[in-house]
C-alpha positions in Angstrom: 0.0 0.0 0.0 1.4 3.5 -0.9 2.6 5.5 2.2 0.0 8.3 1.7 -2.9 5.9 1.5 -1.6 3.9 4.5 -1.3 7.1 6.6 -4.7 8.3 5.3 -6.3 5.2 6.8 -4.2 4.8 10.0 -4.5 8.4 11.3 -8.4 8.6 11.2 -8.5 5.1 12.8 -6.2 6.4 15.5 -8.3 9.5 16.1 -11.6 7.7 16.2 -10.2 5.0 18.5 -8.9 7.6 21.0 -12.4 9.2 21.0 -14.1 5.9 21.6 -11.7 5.0 24.4 -12.3 8.3 26.2 -16.1 8.0 25.7 -16.4 4.3 26.9 -13.7 4.0 29.6 -15.5 5.3 32.6 -18.7 3.3 32.0 -17.3 0.1 30.4 -13.9 -0.6 32.0 -13.7 -2.3 35.4 -11.3 0.4 36.5 -13.5 3.1 35.3 -14.9 3.7 38.8 -11.5 4.7 40.2 -11.4 8.3 41.4 -8.2 9.5 43.1 -8.7 13.1 44.2 -6.0 12.7 46.9 -2.4 12.1 45.7 -0.5 9.3 47.4 2.1 11.7 48.7 -0.6 13.6 50.7 -1.8 10.3 52.2 1.7 9.4 53.3 2.0 12.8 54.9 -1.3 12.2 56.7 -0.1 8.8 57.8 3.0 10.3 59.3 1.0 13.0 60.9 -1.4 10.4 62.5 1.6 8.4 63.7 3.3 11.5 65.1 0.1 12.5 67.0 -0.3 9.0 68.4 3.3 8.0 69.2 5.4 11.1 69.1 7.9 12.6 66.7 9.9 9.4 66.2 7.2 8.1 63.8 7.2 11.2 61.6 10.7 10.6 60.3 10.0 7.1 59.2 9.9 6.2 55.5 6.6 4.9 54.2 5.2 3.7 50.9 1.6 3.7 49.4 -0.1 1.2 47.3 -3.6 1.2 45.8 -5.7 -1.7 47.1 -8.8 -3.1 45.5 -11.6 -4.8 47.4 -12.2 -7.7 45.1 -15.3 -9.0 46.8 -17.0 -5.6 46.9 -16.2 -4.9 43.3 -17.6 -8.2 42.3 -20.8 -7.5 44.1 -21.1 -4.1 42.6 -20.4 -5.2 39.0 -22.7 -8.3 39.2 -25.6 -6.6 41.0 -25.6 -3.2 39.3 -23.7 -3.7 36.0 -20.4 -2.1 35.1 -21.7 1.4 34.4 -23.7 1.7 37.6 -20.9 0.0 39.6 -18.4 2.6 38.4 -20.7 5.4 39.2 -21.2 4.1 42.8 -17.5 3.8 43.3 -16.9 7.4 42.2 -19.8 8.7 44.3 -19.1 6.8 47.5 -15.3 6.5 47.3 -15.5 2.7 47.7 -13.9 -0.3 46.0 -10.4 1.0 46.2 -8.2 2.2 49.0 -4.7 3.3 49.7 -2.4 1.0 51.9 0.3 3.0 53.6 2.9 0.8 55.1 5.9 1.1 57.4 7.8 -2.2 57.3 9.9 -3.6 60.1 12.9 -3.4 57.8 12.5 0.4 57.6 11.9 1.1 61.3 15.7 1.5 61.7 15.4 4.5 59.5 13.7 6.4 62.4 16.3 8.9 63.6 16.2 11.4 66.4 18.5 14.5 66.3 19.7 16.0 69.5 21.1 14.5 72.7 18.2 15.4 74.9 16.3 12.8 77.0 13.0 13.9 75.5 14.1 13.1 71.9 15.6 9.8 73.0 12.5 8.8 74.9 10.4 9.7 71.8 12.5 7.4 69.7 12.3 4.5 72.1 8.6 4.9 72.3 8.2 4.7 68.6 10.6 1.8 68.3 8.6 -0.1 71.0 5.4 0.5 69.1 6.6 -0.3 65.6 7.4 -4.0 65.9 6.5 -5.8 62.6 4.6 -3.9 59.9 2.6 -0.8 60.7 -0.3 -0.4 58.2 -2.8 2.4 57.6 -5.5 2.3 55.0 -7.3 5.3 53.6 -10.1 5.5 51.1 -9.6 7.4 47.9 -10.9 10.6 49.6 -8.3 10.4 52.4 -10.5 9.0 55.2 -8.9 6.5 57.5 -10.3 3.0 57.1 -7.9 0.9 59.1 -5.0 1.2 61.4 -2.7 -1.6 62.7 0.4 -1.2 64.8 1.6 -4.4 66.4 3.2 -3.9 69.8 5.2 -5.9 72.2 5.8 -3.1 74.7 7.0 -4.9 77.8 6.2 -1.8 79.9 2.5 -2.0 79.0 0.1 -1.8 81.9 -3.6 -2.7 82.0 -6.0 0.2 81.5 -9.5 0.4 82.9 -12.6 -0.3 80.8 -13.6 3.3 80.9 -10.2 4.6 79.9 -10.0 2.1 77.0 -13.5 3.0 75.8 -12.7 6.7 76.0 -9.5 6.1 74.0 -11.5 4.3 71.3 -14.2 7.0 71.1 -11.6 9.7 70.9 -9.8 7.9 68.1 -13.0 7.3 66.1 -14.1 10.9 66.5 -10.7 12.2 65.3 -10.0 9.8 62.3 -13.0 7.6 61.3 -15.4 8.5 58.4 -18.6 10.2 59.6 -20.9 10.1 56.6 -22.9 7.1 57.9 -23.3 8.3 61.5 -26.8 9.3 62.7 -27.7 12.9 61.7 -28.8 15.3 64.3 -27.4 17.1 67.3 -24.3 16.0 69.2 -20.6 16.0 68.5 -18.7 13.1 67.0 -17.7 11.7 70.4 -21.3 11.4 71.6 -22.4 9.8 68.3 -19.6 7.2 68.4 -20.1 6.7 72.1 -23.7 5.8 71.4 -22.8 3.2 68.8 -19.7 1.6 70.3 -20.1 -1.6 72.3 -17.5 -3.9 73.9 -16.8 -7.0 72.0 -14.3 -8.9 74.2 -11.3 -8.6 76.4 -8.5 -10.1 74.4 -6.2 -12.7 75.8 -2.6 -11.6 75.9 -0.4 -14.3 77.5 2.5 -11.9 78.1 0.3 -9.1 79.5 -3.1 -10.4 80.5 -5.9 -7.9 80.5 -4.0 -5.2 78.6 -6.2 -5.2 75.4 -9.9 -4.6 74.8 -11.9 -4.6 71.6 -15.0 -2.5 70.8 -17.3 -2.6 67.7 -20.1 -0.7 66.0 -22.4 -1.5 63.1 -23.5 0.9 60.4 -25.5 0.6 57.2 -24.6 1.7 53.6 -28.0 2.2 51.9 -26.8 2.8 48.4 -25.6 -0.9 48.1 -27.6 -2.3 51.0 -24.4 -3.5 52.8 -23.5 -3.3 56.5 -20.4 -1.6 57.7 -18.5 -3.0 60.6 -16.3 -0.8 62.7 -13.9 -2.5 65.2 -11.2 -1.0 67.3 -8.7 -2.5 69.7 -7.2 -0.6 72.6 -3.9 -2.0 74.0 -2.8 -0.6 77.4 -4.9 2.5 76.9 -3.7 3.1 73.3 -5.4 2.2 70.1 -3.4 -0.6 68.3 -5.9 -1.7 65.7 -8.9 -0.1 63.9 -10.9 -1.2 60.9 -13.9 0.3 59.0 -15.1 -2.6 56.7 -18.0 -2.9 54.3 -19.4 -6.4 54.9 -19.9 -8.1 51.5 -22.4 -11.0 51.2 -20.7 -14.4 51.4 -21.2 -15.5 47.8 -19.1 -12.6 46.6 -16.4 -13.4 49.1 -15.9 -16.9 47.7 -13.0 -17.4 45.4 -13.8 -16.7 41.8 -11.3 -19.3 40.6 -12.7 -21.4 37.8 -10.8 -24.7 38.1 -11.6 -25.9 34.5 -10.5 -22.6 33.1 -7.3 -22.5 35.1 -6.6 -26.1 34.0 -7.1 -25.1 30.4 -4.7 -22.1 30.9 -2.1 -24.4 32.5 -2.4 -27.0 29.7 -2.0 -24.2 27.1 1.1 -22.9 28.8 2.6 -26.4 29.1 1.9 -27.2 25.5 3.4 -23.9 24.4 6.5 -24.4 26.5 7.1 -28.0 25.5 6.6 -27.3 21.8 8.9 -24.3 21.9 11.6 -26.3 23.6 11.4 -29.1 21.1 11.6 -26.7 18.1 14.4 -24.8 19.7 16.5 -28.0 20.0 15.7 -29.0 16.5 16.5 -25.6 15.0 19.6 -25.2 17.1 21.0 -28.5 15.7 20.2 -27.3 12.2 21.9 -23.9 12.8 18.6 -22.2 12.0 18.5 -20.0 15.1 19.6 -16.4 15.0 20.5 -14.4 18.0 20.9 -10.9 16.7 17.4 -9.5 17.1 16.8 -11.5 20.3 19.9 -10.0 21.9 18.8 -6.5 20.9 15.4 -7.1 22.4 16.9 -8.8 25.4 18.9 -5.6 26.1 15.8 -3.5 25.8 13.9 -5.9 28.1 16.6 -5.7 30.7 16.5 -1.9 30.8 12.6 -1.9 30.8 12.3 -4.5 33.5 14.9 -2.7 35.7 12.9 0.5 35.3 9.8 -1.4 36.3 11.4 -2.8 39.4 12.8 0.5 40.5 9.4 2.1 40.1 7.4 -0.7 41.7 5.9 0.7 44.9 6.0 -2.6 46.8 9.8 -2.7 46.8 10.7 0.7 48.2 14.4 1.5 48.4 16.7 -1.0 50.1 19.6 -3.3 49.6 17.1 -6.0 48.8 15.9 -3.8 45.9 19.4 -3.3 44.7 19.9 -7.1 44.6 16.7 -7.7 42.8 17.4 -5.0 40.2 20.8 -6.5 39.5 19.7 -10.2 39.2 16.1 -10.4 38.1 16.5 -8.4 34.8 19.3 -10.8 33.8 16.9 -13.7 33.9 14.3 -11.7 32.0 17.0 -10.9 29.4 18.0 -14.5 29.1 14.4 -15.5 28.6 13.9 -13.0 25.8 17.2 -14.0 24.2 15.8 -17.6 24.0 12.1 -17.1 23.4 12.3 -14.5 20.7 14.8 -16.5 18.5 12.4 -19.5 18.6 9.4 -17.5 17.4 11.6 -15.6 14.9 13.2 -18.8 13.4 9.9 -20.4 12.5 8.4 -17.1 11.4 11.3 -16.6 9.0 10.2 -19.7 7.3 6.5 -19.0 7.0 6.3 -15.2 7.2 9.7 -13.8 6.2 8.4 -10.4 4.9 6.7 -9.7 8.3 10.2 -9.5 9.9 11.8 -7.2 7.4 11.1 -4.1 9.6 13.1 -5.6 12.4 16.1 -6.3 10.1 15.9 -2.6 9.0 15.5 -1.3 12.5 18.5 -3.2 14.0 20.6 -2.4 11.0 20.1 1.3 11.7 17.8 1.9 8.7 15.2 3.6 10.9 14.0 6.0 8.1 12.4 3.3 5.9 8.8 3.0 4.8 8.5 -0.5 6.3 9.6 0.8 9.7 7.3 3.7 9.5 4.5 1.4 8.4 5.1 -0.9 11.4 5.3 2.0 13.9 2.3 3.9 12.7 0.2 0.8 12.0 1.0 -0.6 15.4 0.0 2.5 17.3 -3.2 2.8 15.3 -4.0 -1.0 15.7 -3.2 -1.0 19.4 -5.4 2.0 20.0 -8.2 0.5 17.9 -8.1 -2.8 19.7 -8.3 -1.0 23.1 -11.4 0.8 21.9 -12.9 -2.5 20.5 -12.2 -4.2 23.8 -14.1 -1.5 25.7 -16.9 -1.5 23.1 -17.3 -5.3 23.5 -17.3 -5.0 27.3 -20.0 -2.3 27.0 -22.2 -4.5 24.7 -21.7 -7.7 26.7 -22.5 -5.8 30.0 -26.0 -5.2 28.7 -26.7 -8.9 28.6 -24.4 -10.6 31.1 -23.0 -9.8 34.6 -19.3 -9.1 34.1 -16.6 -8.7 36.6 -12.9 -8.5 36.6 -11.1 -8.8 39.9 -7.9 -10.1 41.4 -5.9 -10.9 38.3 -5.2 -7.7 36.3 -3.2 -5.5 38.7 -0.8 -4.0 36.1 -2.7 -0.8 35.5 -3.0 -0.1 39.2 0.7 -0.8 39.9 1.8 2.5 38.3 -0.3 4.6 40.6 1.7 5.8 43.6 5.1 5.5 41.9 7.5 8.2 41.3 7.2 7.9 37.5 4.1 6.0 36.3 5.2 6.7 32.7 8.4 4.7 33.1 6.9 1.9 35.1 4.1 1.3 32.6 6.3 1.7 29.6 8.8 -0.8 31.0 6.1 -3.3 31.9 4.3 -3.1 28.6 7.5 -3.4 26.6 8.5 -6.7 28.4 5.0 -8.1 28.1 4.8 -7.1 24.4 8.1 -8.9 23.6 7.0 -12.2 25.1 3.4 -12.0 23.7 4.7 -11.2 20.2 7.3 -13.9 20.1 5.5 -16.8 21.9 1.8 -16.3 21.2 1.9 -14.9 17.7 5.2 -15.3 15.8 5.5 -18.9 17.0 1.9 -20.1 17.1 0.7 -18.4 13.9 3.8 -19.6 12.0 3.2 -23.2 13.1 -0.5 -22.9 12.1 0.2 -21.3 8.8 1.8 -24.5 7.6 -1.5 -26.3 8.0 -4.2 -23.7 7.5 -4.6 -22.3 4.1 -7.6 -20.1 4.8 -6.5 -16.6 6.1 -9.8 -16.1 8.0 -9.5 -19.5 9.7 -5.8 -18.8 10.5 -6.7 -15.5 12.1 -9.3 -17.2 14.4 -7.4 -20.3 15.3 -4.2 -18.3 15.8 -5.9 -16.1 18.3 -7.2 -19.0 20.5 -4.1 -19.3 22.8 -4.2 -15.6 23.4 -7.9 -15.8 24.2 -7.4 -18.6 26.7 -4.5 -16.9 28.5 -6.0 -13.4 28.4 -9.6 -14.3 29.0 -9.0 -15.6 32.5 -8.9 -12.0 33.8 -12.5 -11.3 32.9 -15.4 -13.4 34.4 -17.3 -15.4 33.4 -14.4 -17.1 31.7 -16.1 -18.2 28.5 -17.4 -14.7 27.8 -14.0 -13.2 28.7 -12.2 -15.6 26.4 -14.7 -14.7 23.6 -13.9 -11.0 24.0 -10.2 -11.8 24.2 -10.5 -13.9 21.0 -11.7 -10.8 19.1 -8.7 -8.9 20.3 -6.3 -11.7 19.5 -7.8 -12.0 16.0 -7.1 -8.3 15.5 -3.5 -8.8 16.6 -3.0 -11.8 14.2 -4.5 -9.6 11.4 -2.0 -6.9 12.3 0.9 -9.4 12.0 -0.3 -10.8 8.7 -1.4 -7.6 7.0 1.2 -5.1 8.3 4.3 -6.7 9.9 5.8 -8.1 13.2 6.9 -4.6 14.3 3.4 -3.4 14.1 2.3 -6.3 16.2 4.8 -5.6 18.9 3.9 -1.9 19.0 0.2 -2.7 19.0 0.5 -5.0 22.0 2.4 -2.4 23.9 0.1 0.5 22.8 -3.1 -1.2 23.8 -1.9 -1.6 27.4 -0.6 1.9 27.6 -3.8 3.4 26.1 -5.9 1.8 28.8 -3.5 2.8 31.5 -3.6 6.4 30.2 -7.4 6.3 30.2 -7.2 5.3 33.9 -4.9 8.2 34.7 -7.1 10.7 32.9 -10.3 9.4 34.4 -8.9 9.4 38.0 -9.4 13.1 38.5 -5.8 13.5 39.8 -3.8 16.3 38.2 -0.5 14.5 39.0 -1.6 11.4 37.1 -2.9 13.6 34.3 0.7 14.9 33.8 2.0 11.3 33.7 -0.6 10.4 31.0 0.4 13.5 29.0 4.0 12.1 29.1 2.9 8.9 27.4 0.9 11.0 24.9 4.0 13.1 24.2 6.1 9.9 23.6 3.4 8.6 21.2 3.4 11.9 19.3 7.1 11.7 18.8 6.8 8.1 17.5 4.0 9.0 15.2 6.0 11.9 13.7 8.9 9.5 13.2 6.7 7.0 11.5 5.2 9.6 9.2 8.6 10.9 8.3 9.8 7.3 7.6 6.8 6.6 5.4 7.6 9.5 3.2 11.4 8.7 3.0 12.7 7.0 -0.1 13.6 3.4 0.8 17.4 3.1 0.9 17.3 -0.7 0.9 15.7 -2.7 -1.9 17.0 -6.3 -1.3 15.8 -7.9 2.0 18.5 -10.6 1.6 21.2 -8.0 1.9 20.3 -7.2 5.6 18.8 -10.5 6.7 20.7 -12.5 9.3 22.9 -15.4 8.0 20.7 -18.1 9.5 17.8 -16.9 7.3 19.6 -18.0 4.2 19.9 -21.5 5.6 16.2 -21.6 6.3 15.5 -20.2 2.8 17.6 -22.9 1.2 15.9 -25.7 3.2 12.5 -24.3 2.3 13.5 -24.1 -1.4 14.6 -27.8 -1.4 11.5 -28.8 0.5 9.3 -27.1 -2.1 11.2 -28.7 -5.0 10.8 -32.1 -3.4 7.1 -31.5 -2.9 6.9 -30.7 -6.6 8.8 -33.8 -7.4 6.5 -35.9 -5.1 3.4 -34.5 -6.9 5.0 -35.3 -10.3 5.9 -38.8 -9.2 2.5 -39.5 -7.7 1.0 -38.4 -10.9 2.9 -41.2 -12.7 1.1 -43.8 -10.6 -2.4 -44.8 -11.7 -5.0 -42.4 -10.5 -7.6 -45.1 -10.2 -7.7 -48.9 -10.5 -9.0 -50.3 -13.8 -12.6 -51.4 -14.0 -12.3 -54.9 -15.4 -15.4 -57.2 -15.4 -14.4 -60.2 -13.2 -11.7 -58.5 -11.2 -11.7 -56.5 -8.0 -8.5 -54.4 -7.8 -7.1 -52.2 -5.0 -3.7 -50.6 -4.7 -1.9 -48.1 -2.5 1.6 -46.6 -2.4 3.1 -44.8 0.7 6.6 -43.2 0.0 9.0 -43.1 3.0 10.3 -39.7 1.9 9.0 -36.9 -0.2 9.7 -39.0 -3.3 10.4 -42.8 -3.4 11.3 -45.7 -5.6 8.2 -48.0 -5.3 6.1 -48.4 -8.4 3.0 -50.1 -9.5 1.0 -49.9 -12.7 -1.9 -51.4 -14.7 -1.8 -52.0 -18.4 -4.7 -52.5 -20.8 -3.7 -55.4 -23.0 -7.1 -56.0 -24.7 -10.6 -57.3 -23.9 -10.7 -59.0 -20.6 -6.9 -58.9 -20.3 -5.0 -56.6 -17.9 -1.3 -56.4 -16.9 -0.3 -55.7 -13.3 3.2 -54.5 -12.4 4.8 -53.8 -9.1 8.5 -52.8 -8.6 11.0 -51.5 -6.0 14.0 -49.4 -7.1 17.1 -49.8 -5.0 17.6 -46.8 -2.7 15.2 -44.0 -1.8 14.7 -40.4 -2.6 15.0 -38.4 -5.8 17.4 -40.9 -7.6 15.1 -43.8 -6.9 12.2 -41.8 -8.1 14.0 -41.0 -11.3 14.7 -44.7 -12.0 11.1 -45.5 -11.1 9.9 -43.1 -13.8 12.4 -44.7 -16.2 11.0 -48.1 -15.4 7.5 -47.0 -16.0 8.4 -45.7 -19.5 10.2 -49.0 -20.4 7.2 -51.1 -19.3 4.7 -48.9 -21.1 6.7 -49.1 -24.3 7.4 -52.9 -24.2 4.2 -54.4 -22.8 2.1 -54.1 -26.0 4.7 -56.1 -27.9 4.1 -59.4 -26.0 1.6 -61.1 -23.6 4.5 -62.9 -22.1 5.7 -61.3 -18.8 9.1 -63.1 -19.1 9.7 -61.6 -22.6 8.8 -58.1 -21.4 11.1 -58.3 -18.4 14.0 -59.6 -20.5 13.6 -56.6 -22.9 13.3 -54.2 -19.9 16.5 -55.6 -18.4 18.4 -54.8 -21.5 17.3 -51.2 -21.6 17.7 -50.7 -17.9 21.2 -52.1 -18.0 22.3 -49.9 -20.8 20.8 -46.6 -19.4 21.5 -46.9 -15.6 24.9 -46.8 -14.0 26.1 -49.9 -12.2 25.0 -50.6 -8.7 21.4 -49.7 -9.2 18.7 -52.2 -9.9 14.9 -52.8 -9.8 13.1 -55.8 -8.4 9.8 -56.3 -10.2 6.9 -58.5 -10.8 4.8 -58.4 -14.0 1.6 -60.4 -14.2 -0.9 -60.7 -17.0 -4.5 -61.7 -16.0 -6.4 -63.3 -18.9 -10.1 -63.6 -18.0 -11.0 -65.4 -21.2 -8.5 -68.2 -20.5 -9.0 -67.8 -16.7 -5.2 -67.8 -16.2 -2.5 -65.5 -14.8 1.0 -65.6 -16.1 3.6 -64.2 -13.7 7.2 -63.1 -14.3 9.3 -62.3 -11.2 12.6 -60.3 -11.4 14.0 -60.7 -7.9 11.0 -59.3 -6.2 9.1 -60.6 -3.1 7.0 -63.5 -4.3 3.2 -62.8 -4.6 0.7 -64.5 -2.4 -2.4 -66.4 -3.5 -5.1 -66.2 -0.8 -8.0 -68.6 -1.2 -11.5 -68.0 0.2 -11.0 -70.6 2.9 -7.9 -68.7 4.2 -5.3 -71.0 2.8 -2.3 -69.3 1.2 0.4 -70.1 -1.3 3.5 -68.1 -2.1 3.9 -68.1 -5.9 7.7 -68.5 -6.2 9.6 -68.5 -9.4 13.2 -67.8 -10.3 14.5 -64.4 -11.6 17.1 -61.8 -11.2 16.5 -58.0 -10.5 16.6 -55.7 -13.5 20.0 -54.1 -14.1 22.1 -56.7 -12.3 23.2 -58.6 -15.4 22.8 -58.5 -19.1 23.0 -61.7 -21.2 22.5 -65.3 -20.6 22.5 -65.3 -16.8 19.4 -63.0 -16.6 17.6 -64.8 -19.4 18.3 -68.2 -18.0 17.1 -67.2 -14.5 13.9 -65.7 -15.7 11.0 -68.1 -15.2 7.4 -67.5 -16.2 4.7 -69.2 -14.2 1.1 -69.8 -15.4 -1.7 -70.3 -12.8 -5.4 -71.2 -13.2 -7.8 -68.6 -11.7 -10.6 -69.5 -9.4 -13.4 -67.2 -8.2 -12.6 -65.8 -4.7 -8.9 -66.1 -5.2 -6.9 -62.9 -4.1 -3.4 -62.3 -5.5 -1.4 -60.1 -3.2 1.6 -58.1 -4.6 3.7 -56.1 -2.2 7.1 -54.5 -1.7 9.5 -55.3 1.2 8.5 -52.0 3.0 5.5 -53.9 4.3 7.3 -56.9 5.8 10.3 -54.8 6.9 8.3 -52.1 8.8 9.9 -51.9 12.3 9.2 -50.8 15.8 11.5 -48.6 17.8 13.0 -51.9 19.1 13.8 -52.8 15.5 11.4 -55.7 15.4 10.1 -56.3 11.9 6.5 -56.8 10.9 7.5 -59.9 9.0 5.8 -62.4 6.7 4.0 -64.2 9.6 2.0 -61.1 10.6 1.4 -60.4 6.9 -0.1 -63.9 6.5 -2.2 -63.5 9.7 -3.8 -60.3 8.5 -4.6 -61.8 5.1 -6.0 -64.9 6.6 -8.2 -63.0 9.0 -9.8 -61.1 6.1 -10.2 -64.0 3.6 -13.3 -63.5 1.6 -13.3 -59.7 2.0 -13.0 -57.2 -0.9 -9.6 -56.1 -2.2 -10.1 -52.6 -0.8 -11.0 -53.9 2.7 -7.9 -56.2 2.8 -5.6 -53.4 1.6 -6.9 -51.0 4.3 -6.7 -53.6 7.0 -3.1 -54.6 6.1 -1.8 -51.0 6.0 -3.6 -50.2 9.3 -2.1 -53.2 11.0 1.4 -52.2 9.8 0.8 -48.7 11.1 -0.3 -49.9 14.5 2.7 -52.2 14.7 5.3 -49.5 13.8 3.6 -46.9 16.0 5.4 -43.5 15.9 8.6 -45.1 14.4 9.7 -43.2 11.4 9.0 -45.0 8.1 12.3 -46.1 6.6 11.2 -47.6 3.3 8.4 -47.1 0.8 5.4 -49.3 1.2 3.2 -50.5 -1.8 0.6 -53.1 -2.0 -1.6 -54.3 -5.0 -4.5 -56.8 -4.6 -6.3 -58.5 -7.4 -9.4 -60.5 -6.4 -11.1 -62.8 -8.9 -14.9 -62.2 -8.7 
């Protein structure tokens, strides 16, 4: 497609897709209900302020980290009972479904430092250190209201507090920090309202300090979703050590949403993919058909991207542990990319070589090339379009089915709360895109392309593994997989119609588009600026792609920049195609059907061991109610044997009309074969002439396996006669050895002609099928038609050999006297 026309299609698609994504996201996406008016930095400051108020200045200098948490059970209830659009609206209005976890880990409590030598500062530090044993956790809703507070304590100096003092401490804490929107309206301050609701639950057992902890609780009601809200608070030695403000979700929604059959299917798909890739990797490595160049480039990119992701992941914080992870984990990711990509690339070079041309250009430094621009612009447009299509399908499906997505897809949430959401998401999407492109599309689609001729069927079947692996995030699983199938089909189309670079960019873009939509819809100016950063990067890439599309292509010959291993693959593919042509030509030389002769029931089949072979059979019309039957086996296998087989057919066709005597015909053939074929090559052959007027068959055997006569009662006779193979000798020795045998025909008799590939078929233990098994099969089917006996014999040979590679051609011809 010309560059101008391609850009004229891609740019409007991109613009329309961006519009649809912005229009659909808040109502259709499971994350569309996230509203984050309070930045995580403000929540950390609030957590430090609460800690300082409760435990002194030592807390305020501790380092904390914030992570967005999702209430999976509550979200599932909202999405199932109210539908996705209403569920998202309730989340935004009530500030429910998501919350911020602010954590001070035990590993970071040593970061608490006190300046100054005074006793007051030292006492404050010791108090904070006593309190912060283990992990200190605070949870805020998206509007900054405190939902939970947990500070484990093993303060040996703790003393029991009275019930009244403990209750007063609980009421004071709730009045100062707990949400108030569900409290009864009317007169009275917060203390009196909480005091009227709070009731003692139990005195907790503390083996070290008995009687030092008391728990109180209150029950509220959230009318918008008809759920109860449980408030619990624990007072330890007169100080609040735990507090929780929880929405009580009905039991069915708290149950695990794990679909065992679905996860079993996912596991089987992954195992099948891994095993098949390993087997092909070993085979291709032995054949020197694996190239490392592109894989190493992408591995380096993946290492940098994954390192960026680790540094920006909020769960890790900053510590020596992080430094160790950042140094080691990316190495394993790089090694995985360096192996997985070459496997997919190797098989794709065989089936879809033009699709990888853009990568060759890119990693050769030819970045201003139309194929590169096409891949970049097409990938951005395709990825944005697929994101919009996914949202549209969610929207349409939500009208008819209860959808929910909880627990599995945390990637979009991971970037919120980091120093640079742009870098984290970019790094994560690049790593994911490399693995998805190589394993799920380059590898699988290339394997399927060998067997599926229809482009439409290839697109659908090629998308199935992606649908299985991606559909598990959306429930119910069958519907989620069906929606993912549509997206996977779009990605396969992108690979086939544009190129592999477009596929890689599309996978990366689709994830970034949805993440940006989350950032824009969150209502947080800080996240808006991060999303603008992604948009700016996309604008630069689009400008580059447009400039490349309008640049005159500096490289015309793809072979000039292709890796060396590609030439080996191309040579092998060329030879395979030539052999396939030779096989088709050879098979065309064999009879296309058995002759219809009144009084004879004939069946025949030839199975070459290689693309072409040296077995041969033929039928010759010798006049009314007279037919010639020939079967032969050329020494050796492959193309040379096929050539000599073709030569033999020509000799027989030329000589058979001259005489009804098989011996005479074979003698003449021997002379021609000996003169035209180099020494060391020969043909074993049987030529028989069935004469239904005289009810006889005359047989000449030139060193071939003796035919078998099978009678209706199951008795058998090997029809042996002397003879030497064609091409072994010329002159008196061959003529003297040639014997012609004449046999009377009887109704029901079956004459079996076969090559030694039947009797010499072997198992992996090198046990041969042998004549005894051949006789047993024939005897068990005495009286059956020629076709039935033929199919039964070949099926039995196949079962016997199992998966052992066929080492010789197999041919059988049966003539039954009716």
